[in-house]
C-alpha positions in Angstrom: 115.5 85.7 126.9 116.0 88.5 124.5 113.7 91.5 124.7 114.9 92.9 121.3 111.8 93.4 119.1 111.8 91.5 116.0 112.7 93.1 112.6 110.2 92.6 109.9 110.5 93.6 106.2 107.8 94.3 103.7 108.4 94.4 99.9 105.7 95.7 97.5 106.1 94.9 93.8 103.9 97.6 92.6 102.7 98.8 89.1 104.6 102.0 89.4 107.6 101.1 91.7 109.2 98.5 94.0 109.1 99.6 97.6 110.8 98.0 100.5 110.2 98.8 104.2 112.2 97.3 107.0 111.2 98.2 110.6 110.5 97.2 114.2 107.7 98.0 116.5 108.7 100.0 119.7 106.2 101.3 122.2 103.4 100.4 119.9 104.8 102.5 117.0 106.5 101.3 113.9 110.2 102.5 113.6 111.5 102.2 110.1 115.1 100.9 109.9 115.5 101.0 106.1 113.6 101.9 102.9 114.1 101.5 99.3 112.2 102.9 96.3 112.8 102.0 92.6 110.4 103.6 90.1 110.2 100.8 87.5 106.8 101.7 85.8 105.8 98.1 85.1 102.2 99.0 84.2 103.6 101.2 81.4 105.7 98.4 80.2 102.7 96.1 79.4 102.5 95.6 75.6 99.5 95.4 73.4 99.0 91.7 74.4 99.1 92.5 78.1 102.7 91.0 78.5 105.7 92.5 80.3 108.6 93.1 77.8 111.9 91.1 78.4 113.6 94.6 78.9 111.1 95.4 81.7 111.6 92.0 83.4 115.4 92.4 83.2 115.2 95.8 84.9 113.0 94.4 87.5 115.3 91.5 88.2 118.3 93.8 88.5 116.3 95.7 91.0 115.4 92.5 93.0 119.0 91.6 93.2 119.6 95.1 94.8 116.9 94.5 97.2 118.0 91.0 98.3 121.4 92.6 99.1 119.6 95.1 101.3 117.6 92.5 103.1 120.8 90.6 103.9 122.0 93.6 105.9 119.3 93.0 108.7 118.7 90.2 111.1 115.1 89.7 109.8 112.6 87.7 111.8 110.1 87.6 108.8 109.8 89.0 105.3 106.6 89.2 103.2 106.7 90.1 99.5 103.5 91.2 97.8 102.6 92.1 94.2 99.8 94.4 93.0 97.8 95.2 89.9 100.3 94.8 87.0 101.5 91.3 88.2 97.8 90.4 88.8 97.1 91.3 85.0 100.2 90.6 83.1 99.7 87.5 80.8 103.3 86.4 81.4 103.4 86.8 85.1 103.8 83.0 85.3 107.3 83.6 83.8 108.1 86.5 86.0 107.1 85.4 89.5 109.0 82.1 89.8 112.2 84.0 88.8 111.5 86.9 91.1 111.0 84.4 94.0 114.3 82.7 93.3 116.2 85.9 93.1 114.7 87.2 96.6 114.7 83.8 98.3 111.0 84.5 99.5 107.7 83.7 98.0 105.7 86.4 96.2 102.1 86.7 97.1 100.0 88.3 94.3 97.2 90.3 96.1 93.7 90.7 94.9 92.5 94.2 94.6 90.4 93.7 97.8 93.3 92.4 99.8 95.4 95.4 98.7 92.7 97.7 99.9 92.4 96.1 103.2 96.2 96.1 103.8 96.4 99.7 102.8 93.7 100.5 105.3 95.4 98.4 107.9 98.7 100.3 107.5 97.0 103.5 108.0 94.9 102.3 111.0 98.0 100.8 112.8 99.6 104.1 113.0 96.5 106.2 113.8 95.8 108.1 117.0 92.2 108.8 116.3 89.3 107.6 118.3 88.9 103.9 117.3 85.1 104.8 116.5 86.1 107.2 113.9 84.9 106.1 110.4 88.0 106.3 108.1 87.9 106.1 104.3 91.3 105.2 102.8 92.2 105.7 99.2 95.1 104.3 97.3 96.0 105.1 93.8 98.5 103.0 91.8 99.8 102.6 88.3 97.3 100.0 87.4 94.4 100.2 89.9 92.7 102.2 92.6 91.7 101.0 96.0 89.1 102.2 98.5 88.6 100.9 102.1 86.2 102.0 104.8 86.4 101.0 108.4 86.7 101.9 112.1 89.8 101.3 114.1 91.4 98.1 112.6 88.1 96.7 111.4 87.3 97.0 107.7 83.6 97.1 106.6 83.7 97.9 102.9 86.4 97.6 100.2 86.4 98.2 96.4 89.1 97.8 93.8 88.8 99.8 90.5 90.5 99.0 87.2 91.7 102.7 87.3 95.5 103.6 87.4 97.8 106.3 86.4 99.5 104.4 83.6 96.2 103.2 82.1 94.8 106.7 82.3 97.9 108.4 81.0 97.9 106.1 77.8 94.2 106.6 77.3 93.9 110.3 77.6 97.5 111.8 77.4 99.3 109.7 74.9 101.3 111.3 72.2 102.0 114.4 74.3 98.4 115.5 74.3 98.0 117.3 77.6 95.2 119.8 77.4 91.9 120.9 79.2 89.7 118.8 77.1 91.6 115.6 77.7 91.8 116.3 81.4 88.1 117.0 81.8 87.5 113.6 80.0 89.9 111.9 82.4 88.1 113.2 85.4 84.7 112.1 83.9 86.0 108.6 83.3 87.2 108.4 86.8 83.8 109.5 88.2 82.1 107.0 85.9 84.3 104.1 87.1 83.1 104.6 90.7 79.6 103.9 89.5 77.4 102.0 92.1 80.3 102.1 94.7 79.8 105.9 95.3 77.0 105.6 98.0 79.0 103.1 100.1 81.8 105.6 100.6 80.1 108.9 100.4 80.1 111.7 103.1 77.4 110.1 105.2 79.6 107.0 105.6 82.8 108.4 106.9 84.2 111.0 109.4 87.6 111.4 107.6 89.3 110.6 104.4 93.0 109.6 103.9 95.1 109.2 100.9 97.7 106.4 101.4 99.8 105.6 98.3 103.0 106.7 96.7 101.0 108.5 93.9 99.1 110.6 96.6 102.3 111.3 98.5 103.9 112.5 95.3 100.9 114.9 94.7 101.2 116.3 98.2 104.9 117.0 97.6 104.2 118.7 94.2 101.6 120.8 96.0 104.1 122.0 98.5 106.9 122.5 95.8 104.5 124.7 93.8 103.6 127.0 96.7 100.3 125.2 97.4 101.2 123.6 100.7 98.5 122.4 103.1 95.8 119.7 103.3 94.9 118.3 99.9 91.7 119.9 98.8 90.1 120.1 95.4 91.0 123.7 95.0 94.6 123.1 95.5 94.5 120.2 93.1 92.9 122.3 90.5 95.5 124.9 90.9 98.2 122.3 90.4 96.4 120.8 87.4 96.1 124.3 85.7 100.0 124.5 86.0 100.4 121.0 84.7 98.2 121.9 81.7 100.0 125.1 81.2 103.2 123.1 80.9 101.5 120.7 78.5 100.7 123.8 76.4 104.3 124.9 76.4 104.3 127.1 79.5 106.5 127.1 82.6 107.4 123.7 84.1 106.0 122.5 87.4 108.4 122.8 90.2 109.7 119.6 91.6 108.8 117.4 88.5 112.3 115.9 88.4 112.2 112.4 86.8 108.3 112.3 86.9 106.6 112.3 83.5 104.1 115.1 83.2 101.4 112.8 81.7 101.6 110.5 84.7 101.3 113.4 87.1 98.3 114.9 85.1 96.7 111.4 85.1 97.1 111.2 88.9 95.6 114.6 89.4 92.5 113.5 87.2 92.0 110.4 89.3 92.4 112.1 92.6 90.2 115.1 91.5 87.5 112.7 90.1 87.4 110.6 93.3 87.2 113.7 95.6 84.5 115.3 93.4 82.4 112.0 93.2 82.8 111.2 96.8 82.3 114.7 97.9 85.7 114.8 99.8 86.4 118.2 100.9 89.9 117.5 102.5 92.2 114.6 102.3 94.6 113.6 105.0 98.0 112.1 103.9 99.4 109.7 106.7 102.9 108.5 106.3 101.8 104.8 106.4 100.1 102.7 103.8 100.4 99.3 102.1 104.0 98.4 103.2 103.1 99.2 106.8 99.9 97.0 106.4 101.9 94.2 105.2 104.2 94.6 108.3 101.0 94.8 110.5 99.8 91.4 108.9 103.2 89.9 109.7 102.9 91.0 113.4 99.1 90.2 113.9 98.7 87.2 111.5 96.3 86.6 108.7 93.4 87.3 111.0 94.1 91.0 110.6 92.7 90.7 107.0 89.3 89.8 108.5 86.6 92.4 107.7 
């Protein structure tokens, strides 16, 4: 009997990007074998009627063909493909999803916001080394929505999904090249207001630690380091990075490490994360390497029971 651990693949069709993770579990830890990231920005491609444009769908289909070729490079025991906020919302997702499934050769499961929150938490918990009684809050910020999950060990006690994403916020507050202090303050206030009645359930008395587990938060952590603000994510460091983003918006020096990223999206991400940290009184945010994709892999290993709160 073979003792070779099974190889699993998780593909997330997200609002900002498509992300693939292929890995095996060895000695209780996930070992990545392959990964792929394509920044498609589907959330920004929704038109006024809430539909994905033909051009956006064609770009996504080209990406899926590339991903299928990568999947064929591995002897996979199981594959799970999930979709998040934009494909939950798009009015023409009924056209996109069957074509995507045919191109991939695998079904696409459209997650609810709550399922996305649970799986993101599970991805963090599966790789954690903390005491299993540590109360952990996990935040995930995407292009179309934001998720919060609170739990201990692998058990989730409370989740929330907010209609709050970087693409939505960028279009609302930073469209037409308007990136200034007034718009930024309004974006933070909007974020805090959207938390609303959820705030007490995730506040400082409910948790022992807070983690940020999404591509958006990883990008902000990298930008902090690139701009000589390395260290744990704190409100002070985020405010310093925001000041530089607003400076660039006003014609000043460019942020280091911006690359292909759009300034308005980075500014929107900063507003959301600052708003969350202010409203939830988070002093310091840890940034684990794992998140939604690792949670999808954990679900493959442990079964659907892993989703039970």
